[in-house]
N, C-alpha and C positions, 0 to 999 in steps of 0.2 A: 575495576580499572582504569587507568588515567594516565595522561603524560602531558608534561608540559612543555609547548613550543615557544620560541622566541624569533624573531625576524624584524625588520625594518617597520612594518606596519602591523595592525591587527590582521586585515586579509590575507598578507603574505604568509604569517605567524599559519592561520586557520590552513591555508592550502597545503603548508608544509605538513600537517599532522594530517590531513585526509590523504595524502598521497603517500604518507609512511605506512599510514593503518589501512590503505587501500578501502577505505570506508567513504560511504556519502553523508552527508551534514546532518540526513536523519537519523544515521547510527549512532551519534554523539551528543553529548550535552557541550556545550561550548561554553564557558565560563571566561571574560576577557580581565587578567590579572593587573595587566598593566597596558594602558594605552600608545604608552611611546610618546618620545620625543625627537622632533629633529635639533635641538640644542641652538647653540648661536654661535654661527660661524667655526660650528665644529666642537663644539665645548658643550659640554652638557647633553650630550646626545643619550637617547635612551632606547633601547628595544621594543619593540611591543611585545606581549606576554599570556598568552592565552592556555587555558587546560582543556583538553578534549578527554572527556570521560566516556566509555562504552556505555552504552543504553541498550541494542539491539538485543533482544533475547538468545539469537544463534551465536554472537560473538562471545555471549557471556560464558558459554560454553567452554571457552580454552581459557588454559590455565592462568594463562598470563598476559601481560601486554605485548611480548616478546613472541609468546607463542600467535598472537593476531597478527602480529608485524611480517612472522614469516610462515603463515599458514599457507602460501601460494608455493611454497618451498618442500611443502611434504606430497607423501604419495596421495595422487587422488583419493578423493573420498567420498562416497555417497551420502548425499544430502539428507538432511533428515526432513523426514514428511512435514514438519512445522516450521520448515525455513520459511522466513519472507522473502519474497524476491528482491534482487537489488534494485535501486534504480535511483536514477540523478535526483537531487533535490529542485532543479529549476531546470526550464529549457534551456536557458544560456548560462548556466551556473559552471559547465565543466567539471562537475564532480567527478570523482573516479568511482564506477562501480566495482563491486564483488568480482574479482577475474576469477574467481572460483564457482560462481554462479551465474553468472550474466549469459555466457555463451551456453550452457547447460539449456536454461530459462529459453533464449530465445529460439533453439532448435526446439524446444517442446512447442512454443507457441506457434512456430512455422507448420509443425507437423497437426495442432491442435487447430488451429485456425477455422478452417473449414468445417470441422466440427462444432465449435463451440459459438457460431451463428445461428443466431436464434431462428432466422427463415429457413437455413437448409436442416438445422435439425429439426424441427418443426414438421418440412417435408417431407424428411426420410422416415418419421417416427408414425405419420398419417399413413404413409403405403402398408404399415402393418398393424396401428391400432388408432383408428380413427376416432378424433375430438369428439367427445360427447357434447349435444346441447347444454346447453345452461338449463337447471332444473330447479324452480321455485321450491318444490320441498327439500333440496338438500342443503344439511347443515353444516355449517363451516367446517366441522370438525371430520365430516365424509368429505368435503373439498379439498380438506388440506390433507388427508390419507390419500387420496387419489394422484393429487398432485404430486407427493413424495412418493409415490410408484411409478408414475410418468417420468420425473427428473431421475430416475434410477434407469429405465429403460433405455432414456437419452444416453445418459452415461456408459452405459454397457453397450451400447451401438459404438462408442467411442473405442472398445475393446478395453476397458477398465471394469474391473470388478468391484461392486462396490454397495454397500447396506447404507440406509436410510431410517434415520428415526424422527418422530416431529412431536413438537408440544404448542401447545395453544396458550395464548396471552392475548384476552381481549379480542381482538381483528388482525391478530399477525400469528401467522404460523410459524413456527424455527424450525428448518430442518436441516438437520444434521446428518452428514455425511462421512462415511467411514473408508477407507480404501488405502491399500498398500501403495498409491499411486498418488497420493493426497498432493505432492508438489505438481503434478500434472493438472488435478482438479483446480489448484489455485492458478498456476499461471503467473507468468509477467506482472508484475505491481497487482494480480487478483484479476487481471483480464478475462481470463477462462471464467475464474467463479463468477464475476459480475456475469457473463455472457448467460451463465448456467441459469442464475437468479432471474434473470429476463426470461429466459424461456417458461421458468418455472411460473413466474407472475402471468406470462400470457394465456399458459393453459388454465390457470385458476381463472382469470377472467370469463375463460369462456364456458366454464360447467358452474360458475357460480354468481349468482346476480347480484348480490351483496356488495360490501366492498370488503375486502379482505386484501393484507399483504405477506408476501414471502419474502423471508430472510433465509438466504442459506449459507452452511457453514461448514468449515471443513479444520477440525483440528484446533477449534476456536481462533482462527485466522482472523475474524472480524476484531477483537478484543484488540489481537496482537498491533492488527493494522493501525486500529484507533491510537493505540499508545504511540505509533511511530508517526502519525499525521499530529497529535497533539504535540509533541515532540517536535518535529519540522516547522510547525506553525512558531512555537517559540524563539529556534533559532532563527527563522528569517524575519521576524519581527523585528530580533536585535540586529540582524544584516540592516533592514532598512532602516531603522534608527542610526545605525554607525553611519551607512552611506549616504545617508539624507538621498535615495535614488528608490523609488520602487521596486518592488521584488516580483515577480511573476513566476508564479510555479507551472510546474506541467497539467496539463489537462487530466481532468479527474471526474468521474461522477457526482452529481450534484451531493449525494448523502457522505461523500468525504469533504468535501468543500464545506458542507454544515458543520461538521466537525471540527474543522479548523476556524470558521465565523464564530463557532459558539466558543473556542480557546480564549479568542483574543477580542469579544465583544465587548468585555469590562474595561476596557483600556480606552483613555483618555488623550492618549498620544497618537494614536493611529488609527488606520482605515482599513478597512478591509471589503472587497467586493469582487465582482465576476465580470468576467471580460470573454468575449467569443460567442461561437456558437456549438450547439452539442453537435458530435459526442467532444468537440476539441475545445471547450468550455473550461477557462484556470481561474484560479484564484490571484488577485493582487494585493499586496499588503503593502501600504505606505505612510510616512510621517504624515501627521496633521499638519 
């Protein structure tokens, strides 16, 4: 699904498209078809022309571009469990969020904020299930199994029914969660899921003396988020080249910044680097 927009400048045309579609820049692929021209003394003036193509998996479920545009006028629907939280493309971009999901997710975040904090969760669970001491005899498989059970208990304390399975790949344990309230486990921009992953990692570190890593996922969210970040990196690279100005993105975890770094690492016309202090460290893309 795609639509072409025209305006005096490329940025204005993109803004018109984002506003009509009610999406952020990471939800679409942006192709500049015509850069536009001011002409001379009013003669030869030509509008800029851009094509916005829907790539967000959730938005692709709509049958046409018109349905995407009119989705806010339809009756309120229940978001699917694999719905990606809407987000602004940059801290100062003014991108329009998904109106049908942003308020819902913000409300969920407010309710779950305290539950998702590693310190609070660990303390709550310790009252009922004391954290075990690290055991040199414990295998990584056994440690992963205990961690999966532990994070299930944490989520149950959030009043969310869930199930967890895990698989081992070298020194990484991939824990897959299942729940009818998957969107609550993900949270806005994956913040709740990231917090739960940190809780799980901290628990593993207390019971397993060797190095091991926990990757927590819900309904393939990590892969969908990776695709979103890769597309966002491409769009923001185009913007940095077009405007000749550094583009600063929103704060994100180091592993998400790394995904965007990797996408643009082979470009000889761009620099990418991180600024700020955790947890507010963010990626900057600029033209060389």
